[in-house]
C-alpha positions as CSV (number, residue, x, y, z in Angstrom):
1,M,80.9,103.3,112.0
2,G,79.7,105.7,110.4
3,L,78.0,106.6,106.4
4,P,79.4,105.0,102.9
5,N,82.9,105.7,102.2
6,A,83.9,107.5,105.5
7,G,87.0,105.5,105.9
8,K,85.9,102.7,108.0
9,S,87.6,100.1,105.9
10,S,90.7,102.7,105.5
11,L,90.4,102.8,109.2
12,Y,90.6,99.4,110.0
13,N,93.3,99.0,107.7
14,A,95.2,101.4,109.6
15,L,94.3,99.5,112.9
16,A,94.6,96.4,112.2
17,G,97.3,96.4,109.6
18,G,95.1,95.9,106.3
19,G,92.5,93.2,105.2
20,A,89.6,94.7,104.3
21,H,88.4,95.8,100.8
22,A,88.5,99.7,101.1
23,A,86.5,101.0,97.8
24,P,85.1,104.7,96.6
25,Y,81.2,103.3,96.8
26,A,78.6,102.3,99.3
27,F,78.6,98.9,100.2
28,A,82.1,97.8,99.5
29,T,82.1,95.6,102.9
30,T,79.1,93.0,103.5
31,D,80.9,91.7,105.6
32,P,82.1,92.4,108.8
33,N,85.9,92.4,108.9
34,V,87.2,91.1,112.5
35,G,91.0,92.2,113.4
36,V,93.4,93.0,116.7
37,A,95.1,95.7,117.0
38,K,98.4,96.3,119.3
39,V,98.3,99.2,121.9
40,P,101.0,101.2,121.8
41,D,102.7,100.9,125.2
42,L,105.8,103.8,126.1
43,R,106.2,102.1,129.2
44,L,106.1,98.4,128.3
45,S,109.0,98.4,125.6
46,Q,111.0,100.6,128.0
47,L,110.5,97.8,130.1
48,A,111.8,95.3,127.5
49,E,115.0,97.2,126.7
50,M,116.3,97.3,130.8
51,S,115.3,93.9,131.1
52,K,116.8,92.7,127.9
53,S,113.4,90.7,127.4
54,R,114.2,88.3,124.5
55,K,110.6,88.8,123.1
56,V,107.6,91.9,123.9
57,V,103.5,90.9,123.2
58,P,101.9,94.3,124.1
59,A,97.8,94.3,124.8
60,A,95.7,94.0,122.0
61,V,92.2,95.9,121.1
62,Q,89.6,93.1,118.6
63,F,87.4,96.1,116.4
64,T,84.9,95.2,114.1
65,D,84.8,97.0,110.7
66,I,80.6,97.0,109.5
67,G,79.0,98.7,106.3
68,G,78.1,101.7,106.3
69,L,74.9,102.3,107.4
70,V,72.6,104.7,105.3
71,K,69.4,107.0,106.8
72,G,66.3,104.1,106.3
73,A,69.3,101.5,107.7
74,S,67.1,100.9,111.1
75,H,64.5,99.6,108.9
76,G,66.1,97.5,106.7
77,E,67.4,100.4,104.0
78,G,70.6,99.8,102.4
79,L,71.4,96.9,104.2
80,G,71.6,98.2,107.6
81,N,69.7,95.7,109.5
82,A,72.2,93.1,109.1
83,F,74.8,95.3,109.3
84,L,73.5,96.6,112.7
85,A,72.9,93.0,114.1
86,H,77.2,93.2,114.1
87,I,77.6,95.1,116.8
88,R,75.1,94.9,118.8
89,E,77.5,93.0,121.2
90,V,80.2,95.4,121.0
91,D,81.3,97.4,124.3
92,A,81.7,100.4,122.8
93,I,81.1,101.8,119.2
94,V,83.7,104.6,117.2
95,F,81.9,106.8,114.8
96,V,83.5,107.7,111.6
97,L,82.7,110.8,110.1
98,R,84.4,112.1,106.6
99,A,85.3,115.8,106.7
100,F,87.2,115.9,103.2
101,A,86.4,116.6,100.5
102,D,86.8,114.6,97.1
103,D,84.8,115.0,94.0
104,D,86.0,111.3,93.1
105,V,84.6,109.6,96.7
106,P,80.4,110.1,96.8
107,G,79.7,111.5,100.0
108,D,78.1,113.7,102.5
109,Q,81.5,116.1,103.7
110,D,79.1,117.7,107.0
111,T,80.4,116.2,110.2
112,L,77.1,117.4,112.4
113,E,75.1,115.5,109.6
114,Q,77.0,112.3,109.4
115,L,76.3,112.7,113.0
116,Q,72.9,112.9,112.6
117,I,72.3,109.8,110.6
118,V,73.4,108.2,112.4
119,E,72.3,108.9,116.1
120,I,69.1,108.4,114.7
121,E,69.1,105.5,112.7
122,L,71.0,103.9,116.1
123,A,67.9,104.8,118.4
124,L,65.0,103.7,116.0
125,A,66.9,100.2,115.8
126,D,67.1,100.3,119.8
127,L,63.2,101.9,120.0
128,A,61.9,98.6,118.5
129,S,64.2,96.5,120.4
130,A,63.3,98.3,124.1
131,E,59.8,98.4,122.7
132,R,59.8,94.5,123.0
133,A,61.9,94.4,126.1
134,L,59.1,96.7,127.5
135,G,56.0,94.8,126.1
136,R,57.6,91.5,127.5
137,H,58.6,92.8,131.4
138,Q,55.4,94.6,131.4
139,R,53.2,91.2,131.2
140,M,56.2,89.5,133.8
141,L,55.0,92.5,135.9
142,K,51.5,91.0,137.4
143,G,52.9,88.3,138.6
144,E,56.8,90.0,139.6
145,P,56.0,93.3,140.9
146,S,59.8,93.7,141.7
147,L,60.1,94.0,138.4
148,E,58.7,97.6,138.8
149,P,61.3,100.1,138.3
150,L,62.4,97.8,135.7
151,V,59.5,98.9,133.3
152,S,60.0,102.4,134.5
153,L,63.6,102.3,132.9
154,L,62.7,100.7,130.5
155,T,59.4,102.6,129.3
156,A,62.4,105.9,130.0
157,C,64.5,104.7,127.7
158,V,61.3,104.4,124.7
159,E,60.3,108.1,125.5
160,H,63.5,108.4,124.7
161,L,64.5,106.4,122.1
162,S,61.3,107.6,120.4
163,E,62.1,111.6,120.2
164,G,65.6,109.7,118.4
165,V,67.7,110.6,121.3
166,P,70.2,108.4,121.5
167,L,70.8,106.2,125.6
168,Y,74.3,107.8,125.9
169,R,72.3,111.5,125.8
170,A,69.6,110.4,128.2
171,G,71.4,111.5,131.2
172,L,71.0,107.8,132.5
173,D,72.6,107.1,135.8
174,A,75.2,104.4,136.0
175,Q,73.4,102.0,137.5
176,D,70.7,102.4,134.8
177,Q,72.9,101.5,132.1
178,K,74.3,98.9,134.4
179,Q,70.8,97.5,134.3
180,L,70.5,98.6,131.0
181,K,73.3,96.1,129.7
182,A,70.9,92.8,129.3
183,F,69.6,94.8,126.9
184,F,72.4,95.0,124.1
185,F,71.5,98.3,123.1
186,L,73.2,100.0,120.2
187,T,72.8,103.9,122.4
188,N,74.0,101.9,126.3
189,K,77.7,101.8,125.1
190,P,81.2,104.6,125.4
191,V,81.4,106.4,122.2
192,L,84.1,107.5,120.8
193,A,84.5,109.9,116.6
194,V,87.2,109.7,114.8
195,V,87.4,112.0,111.9
196,N,88.3,111.4,109.0
197,I,90.1,114.8,107.3
198,G,91.9,115.1,104.4
199,E,95.7,116.3,104.2
200,E,95.3,119.6,103.1
201,Q,93.4,120.1,106.3
202,I,96.0,118.9,108.6
203,G,96.2,122.1,110.3
204,Q,92.9,122.5,110.6
205,A,92.6,119.3,112.9
206,E,91.5,121.4,115.8
207,K,89.0,123.3,114.0
208,I,86.9,121.1,112.9
209,T,87.0,118.3,115.8
210,A,85.4,121.2,117.6
211,R,82.0,121.1,116.6
212,V,81.7,117.4,116.6
213,A,83.3,117.2,120.6
214,A,80.3,119.9,121.1
215,E,77.5,118.1,120.2
216,L,79.0,114.7,121.5
217,N,78.5,116.2,125.2
218,G,82.7,115.3,126.3
219,A,82.6,111.9,124.2
220,E,86.6,112.0,123.0
221,V,86.4,113.0,119.0
222,I,90.0,113.0,117.3
223,A,91.1,113.6,113.7
224,L,92.8,111.4,111.8
225,S,94.3,110.9,107.7
226,V,92.2,108.0,108.1
227,Q,94.7,107.2,104.1
228,L,97.5,108.6,104.7
229,E,97.5,106.7,108.2
230,A,96.8,103.9,106.1
231,E,99.2,104.6,103.8
232,A,101.5,104.2,106.6
233,V,101.0,101.3,108.0
234,Q,102.3,99.4,105.7
235,L,105.4,100.9,105.3
236,D,108.5,99.3,107.7
237,D,108.9,101.4,110.8
238,A,111.9,103.8,109.2
239,D,109.6,104.7,106.1
240,R,107.0,104.7,108.2
241,V,108.4,107.4,111.0
242,E,110.0,109.7,107.6
243,M,106.5,110.2,105.9
244,L,104.6,111.0,109.3
245,E,107.2,113.7,110.4
246,A,107.2,114.8,107.0
247,L,103.4,115.6,106.7
248,G,103.8,116.7,110.3
249,L,101.8,114.5,111.9
250,G,104.6,113.2,114.8
251,E,104.5,109.2,115.9
252,G,100.6,109.6,113.7
253,A,96.8,109.6,115.7
254,V,96.3,105.9,115.4
255,P,98.6,105.7,118.4
256,R,96.2,108.4,120.4
257,F,93.4,106.7,119.1
258,L,94.5,103.0,119.9
259,T,94.8,104.1,123.6
260,S,92.2,106.5,123.7
261,A,89.8,103.1,123.0
262,Y,91.1,101.3,125.1
263,H,90.6,103.2,127.9
264,L,86.6,103.9,126.7
265,L,85.9,100.1,127.0
266,G,87.2,100.3,130.8
267,L,90.8,98.5,130.0
268,R,93.4,99.2,132.6
269,T,96.9,97.1,131.9
270,F,99.7,95.5,134.1
271,L,102.9,94.5,133.5
272,T,105.2,92.5,134.1
273,T,109.1,91.7,132.2
274,G,112.4,89.6,132.5
275,E,114.9,88.2,130.1
276,K,112.8,86.2,128.4
277,E,109.2,88.4,128.4
278,S,108.0,91.3,128.9
279,R,104.5,91.9,128.5
280,A,101.1,93.6,129.0
281,W,97.9,92.2,131.0
282,T,95.0,93.2,130.5
283,F,92.3,94.1,133.6
284,P,88.8,95.6,133.4
285,A,90.1,98.7,135.9
286,G,89.2,97.8,139.9
287,A,90.5,94.8,138.9
288,T,91.8,93.5,142.6
289,A,95.1,91.9,142.2
290,P,93.6,88.0,142.6
291,E,91.4,88.4,139.6
292,C,94.1,90.1,137.7
293,A,96.2,87.7,138.8
294,G,94.0,84.6,137.2
295,V,94.6,87.3,133.6
296,I,97.9,85.0,133.3
297,H,96.5,81.5,134.6
298,S,93.6,80.5,136.3
299,D,96.0,79.2,139.0
300,F,97.1,81.9,140.2
301,Q,94.5,82.9,140.7
302,R,92.6,79.9,142.6
303,G,96.6,79.8,145.0
304,F,97.1,83.4,145.0
305,I,99.6,84.1,148.5
306,R,100.5,88.0,147.1
307,A,101.5,90.7,144.9
308,E,105.1,92.1,144.9
309,T,104.2,95.0,143.0
310,I,106.1,97.8,142.0
311,A,104.7,101.2,139.6
312,W,107.2,100.9,136.1
313,V,108.5,104.9,136.3
314,D,110.0,103.5,140.1
315,L,111.3,99.8,138.7
316,L,112.7,102.0,135.2
317,G,114.6,104.1,138.5
318,A,115.8,101.6,139.9
319,G,117.9,99.6,137.1
320,S,116.6,96.3,137.6
321,W,113.6,94.0,139.7
322,S,116.4,93.6,142.3
323,A,117.7,97.1,142.8
324,A,114.1,97.6,143.5
325,K,113.6,95.3,146.1
326,E,117.0,96.1,147.8
327,R,116.0,99.7,148.3
328,G,112.7,98.5,149.6
329,K,110.8,99.4,146.4
330,V,108.7,96.5,146.4
331,R,105.8,96.1,148.1
332,A,103.6,92.7,149.1
333,E,99.9,93.3,148.1
334,G,97.4,90.7,149.0
335,K,93.9,90.1,148.3
336,D,92.0,93.2,148.5
337,Y,94.7,95.5,146.8
338,L,94.1,96.8,143.7
339,V,95.6,97.0,141.1
340,C,96.4,100.0,139.1
341,D,97.7,101.7,135.3
342,G,101.4,100.8,135.0
343,D,101.6,98.2,138.4
344,V,104.8,95.8,137.4
345,I,103.9,92.8,139.5
346,E,105.4,89.0,140.2
347,F,102.1,87.1,141.8
348,R,103.2,84.5,144.6
349,F,101.1,81.7,144.7
350,A,100.3,77.8,145.8
351,V,98.1,75.2,144.9
């Protein structure tokens, strides 16, 4: 999300391969665009090559592109309320902040001013929700004294939000944030910022993003020439690589952005590989082996016996699953095993 003409729809097109209308005027996007982007994973491609897999299936992240916010959006200005309603249930928010200059595209270039407007509008939208929730729980408190800690927490939220302070800046601990998830507050979500730079600013990317990174207190900030990346994604692989390398962008910033977004959501990857298919499977950090088995099929979880597991790098070093087993590299893990990012697993089950 961001202000009009920040490059949100162009970023969506760079991620999803097109589909969103991008135009140099406000509210070109009126309905949300929802798309899926594949998460690049060198581990998966190397395993697929080792196994000579006929099919490769990467992990994916779903993105929603909404219209631009303007000052007063929380009160309905510029269709803001309608746009904000579209993202109440998303798991994380990406701020798109414009740094590029273009006389043909109206809009502010001050990234910090844009960030301030977006944060205040989100905080004010949350304030209305928090006040309603507080009033409701204060009434319930008379018959349910156990609600007192939650009422205190909501009271603190209202105080912060009324000052325009997003909840992710309010110093809430992990338990408070978890408790507030049921209210779908916009500012109780992890954030990541994309600073949209022009081609001539590529060499200054680090300096441009530093101001935003300092303001967001540790949240990841990525410089991305959105228009160039959106154009590159339309090319075939060879032409895309040639274009990005000619501009000094290497593989581009989109792969880094996707990986960052994936981890921001608390998602991790375990892998399966064989001649038929190599696949990246998504699981929440901290999941057990049976829970990960259930990601493949509920029968795997219900009849879980064990997980035969090896780190991806060890499997590549061995050259094949059978060679890894012969060398004693494959471990048998039980129901309490917490799966690690990059584990390659074969599940044993009986139903």
